[in-house]
C-alpha positions as CSV (number, residue, x, y, z in Angstrom):
1,X,8.6,-17.9,39.8
2,X,6.5,-20.9,39.7
3,X,2.7,-20.4,39.3
4,X,2.2,-23.3,41.8
5,X,1.7,-21.6,45.2
6,X,2.8,-24.8,46.9
7,X,6.3,-24.3,45.6
8,X,6.6,-20.7,47.1
9,X,8.3,-20.8,50.4
10,X,6.5,-18.8,53.1
11,X,8.3,-15.6,54.2
12,X,8.6,-16.5,58.0
13,X,10.2,-19.9,57.0
14,X,12.6,-18.0,54.6
15,X,13.6,-15.6,57.4
16,X,14.2,-18.6,59.8
17,X,16.5,-20.2,57.2
18,X,18.4,-16.9,56.6
19,X,19.0,-16.4,60.2
20,X,20.2,-20.0,60.9
21,X,22.5,-19.9,57.8
22,X,23.9,-16.4,58.6
23,X,22.6,-14.7,55.6
24,X,24.8,-16.4,53.0
25,X,25.7,-19.7,51.5
26,X,26.4,-22.2,54.3
27,X,29.6,-23.4,52.4
28,X,31.2,-20.1,51.4
29,X,29.0,-17.4,52.9
30,X,28.5,-15.7,49.6
31,X,25.5,-14.0,47.9
32,X,23.5,-14.5,45.7
33,X,22.1,-17.7,47.2
34,X,19.1,-19.9,46.7
35,X,16.9,-21.8,49.1
36,X,17.8,-25.4,48.7
37,X,15.7,-28.4,49.8
38,X,18.2,-31.0,51.1
39,X,15.6,-33.7,50.8
40,X,14.3,-32.8,47.1
41,X,10.9,-31.2,47.1
42,X,9.8,-33.8,44.6
43,X,10.5,-36.5,47.3
44,X,9.1,-34.4,50.3
45,X,6.8,-31.7,48.9
46,X,6.9,-29.5,52.0
47,X,8.7,-26.4,53.1
48,X,10.3,-27.5,56.5
49,X,12.7,-25.1,57.9
50,X,15.0,-27.8,59.1
51,X,15.1,-29.2,55.5
52,X,16.0,-26.0,53.9
53,X,19.5,-24.3,53.5
54,X,21.1,-21.5,51.6
55,X,23.5,-22.3,48.7
56,X,25.2,-19.8,46.4
57,X,24.7,-20.2,42.7
58,X,28.1,-22.0,42.3
59,X,27.5,-24.6,45.0
60,X,23.8,-25.1,44.1
61,X,24.9,-25.9,40.6
62,X,27.4,-28.3,41.9
63,X,24.7,-30.2,43.8
64,X,22.5,-30.1,40.7
65,X,25.4,-31.5,38.6
66,X,26.1,-34.2,41.4
67,X,29.6,-32.7,42.1
68,X,28.7,-32.0,45.7
69,X,27.2,-34.6,48.0
70,X,24.1,-34.3,50.1
71,X,26.3,-35.3,53.1
72,X,28.7,-32.4,52.5
73,X,25.8,-30.0,52.1
74,X,24.3,-31.3,55.5
75,X,27.5,-31.0,57.3
76,X,27.9,-27.3,56.3
77,X,24.2,-26.7,57.0
78,X,25.0,-27.8,60.6
79,X,27.9,-25.4,60.8
80,X,27.3,-22.5,58.4
81,X,30.2,-20.4,57.2
82,X,28.9,-17.0,58.3
83,X,28.0,-18.2,61.8
84,X,31.8,-18.0,62.6
85,X,32.0,-14.4,61.3
86,X,30.8,-11.0,62.4
87,X,30.5,-9.6,58.8
88,X,29.9,-11.3,55.4
89,X,32.6,-11.6,52.6
90,X,33.1,-8.6,50.4
91,X,30.5,-8.6,47.5
92,X,31.6,-6.3,44.6
93,X,29.4,-3.7,43.3
94,X,29.6,-2.3,39.8
95,X,29.5,1.5,39.6
96,X,31.2,3.4,36.7
97,X,30.7,6.3,34.4
98,X,31.1,10.1,34.7
99,X,28.0,10.9,36.8
100,X,26.8,9.4,40.1
101,X,23.8,10.0,42.2
102,X,22.8,9.1,45.9
103,X,19.2,9.4,46.8
104,X,18.1,9.8,50.4
105,X,14.5,10.6,51.2
106,X,13.3,13.2,48.7
107,X,16.8,14.6,48.3
108,X,19.3,13.9,45.6
109,X,23.2,14.3,45.7
110,X,24.7,14.4,42.2
111,X,28.3,14.7,41.1
112,X,30.2,14.6,37.8
113,X,33.7,13.4,37.7
114,X,34.6,14.3,41.3
115,X,34.6,12.9,44.9
116,X,31.6,13.8,46.9
117,X,30.0,12.9,50.3
118,X,26.2,13.0,50.6
119,X,26.1,12.9,54.4
120,X,28.7,13.3,57.2
121,X,28.7,13.4,60.9
122,X,31.6,14.9,63.0
123,X,33.9,14.8,59.9
124,X,33.1,11.1,59.3
125,X,31.7,10.4,55.8
126,X,28.5,8.3,56.0
127,X,27.9,7.7,52.3
128,X,29.6,9.1,49.2
129,X,31.5,8.3,46.1
130,X,35.3,8.4,45.2
131,X,36.0,9.1,41.6
132,X,39.1,7.1,40.6
133,X,40.5,6.2,37.2
134,X,37.3,7.4,35.4
135,X,34.9,5.3,37.5
136,X,33.0,5.9,40.7
137,X,33.7,3.9,43.9
138,X,30.8,3.8,46.5
139,X,31.7,4.1,50.2
140,X,29.3,3.9,53.1
141,X,29.5,3.4,56.8
142,X,25.9,2.7,58.3
143,X,25.8,1.9,62.0
144,X,23.3,1.1,64.6
145,X,22.5,2.9,67.9
146,X,25.4,1.1,69.7
147,X,27.8,2.2,67.0
148,X,28.0,-1.3,65.5
149,X,28.5,-1.4,61.7
150,X,25.4,-2.6,59.8
151,X,26.5,-2.0,56.3
152,X,30.1,-1.1,55.2
153,X,31.1,-0.3,51.7
154,X,34.7,0.4,50.8
155,X,35.5,1.2,47.2
156,X,32.5,-0.8,45.8
157,X,33.0,-3.8,48.2
158,X,29.9,-4.5,50.3
159,X,29.9,-6.2,53.6
160,X,27.2,-6.3,56.1
161,X,26.7,-7.7,59.6
162,X,25.8,-11.3,60.2
163,X,24.4,-10.5,63.6
164,X,21.2,-8.5,62.5
165,X,17.8,-10.0,63.4
166,X,17.4,-10.4,59.5
167,X,19.1,-9.5,56.3
168,X,17.2,-10.0,53.1
169,X,18.5,-9.5,49.5
170,X,15.8,-9.1,46.8
171,X,17.3,-8.5,43.3
172,X,19.2,-5.1,43.8
173,X,17.7,-4.4,47.3
174,X,19.5,-5.0,50.6
175,X,17.1,-4.9,53.6
176,X,18.2,-5.2,57.3
177,X,15.6,-5.7,60.0
178,X,16.0,-5.3,63.7
179,X,12.7,-7.0,64.6
180,X,9.8,-8.7,62.8
181,X,8.4,-6.3,60.1
182,X,10.5,-3.4,61.2
183,X,13.2,-2.3,58.6
184,X,16.3,-0.8,60.1
185,X,17.8,0.2,56.8
186,X,17.1,-0.5,53.1
187,X,19.4,0.3,50.2
188,X,18.8,-0.1,46.4
189,X,21.8,-0.4,44.0
190,X,21.2,0.7,40.4
191,X,24.3,0.1,38.4
192,X,26.2,1.9,37.0
193,X,25.5,5.1,38.7
194,X,22.8,5.4,41.4
195,X,22.3,4.2,45.0
196,X,19.2,4.9,47.0
197,X,18.8,4.9,50.8
198,X,15.1,3.9,50.5
199,X,14.2,4.0,54.2
200,X,15.4,3.3,57.7
201,X,17.7,4.8,60.2
202,X,21.3,4.9,61.2
203,X,23.5,6.5,63.9
204,X,26.9,8.0,64.2
205,X,28.3,9.5,67.4
206,X,24.8,9.6,69.0
207,X,23.2,11.4,66.0
208,X,20.2,9.6,64.6
209,X,19.3,9.9,61.0
210,X,15.9,8.7,59.9
211,X,14.9,8.4,56.2
212,X,11.7,7.8,54.4
213,X,10.3,8.7,51.0
214,X,9.6,12.3,52.1
215,X,12.6,13.5,54.0
216,X,15.8,13.1,55.9
217,X,15.0,13.6,59.7
218,X,17.8,14.2,62.1
219,X,17.6,13.5,65.9
220,X,13.8,13.4,66.2
221,X,13.2,16.2,63.8
222,X,15.8,18.6,65.2
223,X,16.4,19.2,61.5
224,X,14.3,18.1,58.5
225,X,15.8,18.2,55.0
226,X,13.4,17.6,52.0
227,X,13.1,18.1,48.4
228,X,16.7,19.2,47.8
229,X,18.9,18.6,44.9
230,X,22.7,19.1,45.5
231,X,25.0,19.1,42.5
232,X,28.8,19.0,42.4
233,X,29.1,20.0,46.1
234,X,31.9,18.3,48.1
235,X,29.6,17.5,51.0
236,X,25.8,17.6,50.8
237,X,24.8,17.5,54.5
238,X,27.2,17.6,57.5
239,X,26.3,17.4,61.1
240,X,28.8,18.6,63.8
241,X,32.4,19.0,62.7
242,X,33.0,19.4,59.0
243,X,35.3,17.3,57.0
244,X,38.6,19.3,56.8
245,X,39.1,21.3,53.6
246,X,35.5,20.8,52.4
247,X,32.4,23.0,51.9
248,X,28.9,21.7,52.9
249,X,25.7,22.7,51.2
250,X,23.9,22.3,54.5
251,X,26.1,22.6,57.6
252,X,24.4,21.8,61.0
253,X,26.5,22.4,64.1
254,X,24.5,19.8,66.1
255,X,24.1,22.3,68.9
256,X,21.0,20.5,70.1
257,X,23.1,17.4,71.1
258,X,24.0,16.9,74.7
259,X,27.8,17.6,75.3
260,X,29.8,14.8,76.9
261,X,28.8,11.3,77.7
262,X,25.2,10.4,78.6
263,X,26.3,9.6,82.2
264,X,27.8,13.0,82.5
265,X,24.7,14.6,81.2
266,X,22.5,12.6,83.7
267,X,24.9,13.5,86.5
268,X,24.6,17.2,85.6
269,X,20.7,16.8,85.6
270,X,20.7,15.2,89.0
271,X,23.0,17.8,90.4
272,X,20.7,20.6,89.2
273,X,17.7,18.8,90.7
274,X,19.5,18.3,94.0
275,X,20.4,22.0,94.2
276,X,17.0,23.1,93.3
277,X,15.4,20.8,96.0
278,X,18.0,22.0,98.5
279,X,17.3,25.7,97.9
280,X,13.6,25.3,98.1
281,X,13.8,23.4,101.4
282,X,15.6,26.2,103.1
């Protein structure tokens, strides 16, 4: 990074550029990308949001080598690739070896040469590894409160939503925010064998899972799991229905959850209140 503070783009401007460009190269949608000054910084030494765009390494190099015109970049900047898509292109991850680890909060889930799921809700794997042909394949399904996928990983191919408030990738970290300065989920990938859910929250079937550096908290602390190490267990933690044919180290039946839809629950509450008031008016 340059020692000249003037060349460092302020974080709020970077976020505005990422949002406008759909969190990927404006030409192909890919990552990694660079912040590119369409009018060169040497000509206009300022970081204006409207003069910045995102270009992947390939397309940025083409601009540098004069194989891509400024007019072409400007046209794609006006109509970014990812703005026409709900999710990004698949980004391959590189996991391999005989041992894999998933860290969540202060808990670790470790397996040697076998499939395993760190966390599941109602028989739906949330994050885990397949072991195929002597290598590990990461899978994850992290969703928001409306059950919209935020981050999806299928056999080491990562995609994420383009509709988040902000998505930032710094080295091996992927950070999604749902509002300024509030992280909704952060992952850290350490090839070849470790992935960490650093902080944030995700939902599945109305179950909220909140993670920080101390613990995994489920549904506003209906259950707290901390400082555990799970090794060679098919499923680490399951909430609700278990995955058929598996054994979980910690199995929570989710009995604290309301049964049925929220509308049905509220109808039942209102019926009970009306019955109570009726009986006490007599």
